[in-house]
N, C-alpha and C positions, 0 to 999 in steps of 0.2 A: 156316402157312396148313391148312386142313383140306378135303378131299375127300368129298364125298358119292358113295357108289357105291350105285346102286339096280339090283336084278334085279326084271325084272317077269316073271309068268307072265301071258301074256296070250291072248286066244280068237284061235285063228290064222285064222279066218273074218273076224277085225277088224282086219287090218294097217293098213289106212288109217287106220282110225280112231284106231287107237294113234299113228300117225305124226302125225297132225294134233293129237293130246293133247300129244306131245311138243314139236311146233313152237310150241304155245302156251305151254308151261313155259320152253323156252329162253329166249323174250323176256321173260316175267315174272323169272325168276332174273336175267337180266343187267340188266333196270332196276331190280332191288331189291338191287343191290351185289354179287351173285356175278359167275362167270364159269362160263358153262354150256359143257361140252365137247362136247354132243351127246348124241344117242339112238342107239343100234344096234337096228335091227330085223332080224327073222330074214331070212335069204339062204339060208344053208345050214346043215345041221344041224337041230336042233330047231326046229319051227315056232311053237312058243309060247313063247318065252324073248325078252326084250327088255332092254337096259341104256340105262343112263344115268349120267353124271357130271357134277359141277359143284363148284366150290369157291368158298369163303369165305376172306378174309383170315385169320380165326380162329373157333373154335368159338363165341366170344361174338357175332361178326357174323352167324354162321348161326344162333343163336337170335335174335337182332334179327329175321332174315329171318321166322324160323317165327312169331314172336309177330305180326308183320304181316299174315300170310296170312288170318286169320278176319276182318279188316276190309277186305280188299281184294277189291273187286268183281270184277276180273277173275280173281283167283285162285280164286274162288268159282265163277266161271262155269266155269274149266277144271275142277275138280271135279265140277261138275254134268255136264258134257260127259262125262265118264269114267264118270259114274253112267249117264247116260242111253244112251251107246253100248256099255255093258257090255264094254268093249274090254279092261278091264285085270281079272283074276281074283283076282290077289294081288300082294304088293310085299314086298321085304326091302332094308331099309336099312343101310348099313354106312358107317363112316367111317375115313378113311386119311390120313395124312401123305404127300402126294407127293413124289417125287425128279426133279426135272428136268435138273440138271445132271449131264453125264457127270465122269469123271476128268480129262479134257483141258480142262475149263472151271474147273479148279482147280490149283493147283501140282501137278507131278507127284508122286505120293505113294510110288509103288513103283519108280522107275525110276531 
């Protein structure tokens, strides 16, 4: 599994627009074979930083998703919404391998 971690710099006057943008992508990623873990919008602390994470079974599955985006009208509408609303200033994309199981989920290793 691979998890995409997105860090957004957003316009603090357009939090609701960013939230709507995120809601669009949650549905799209889930429909296109991924598992969206949600968006985090500012509450306390910096008012211009947002985050999102979503996972795909493999990097190859993520690449298939990315290749579908240019031909997906709903994805293009989401991109156009972000441009028209100017809610996103920039974004940073990183990939990680998630760890979801604790030690208790496996045989006791150190006890």
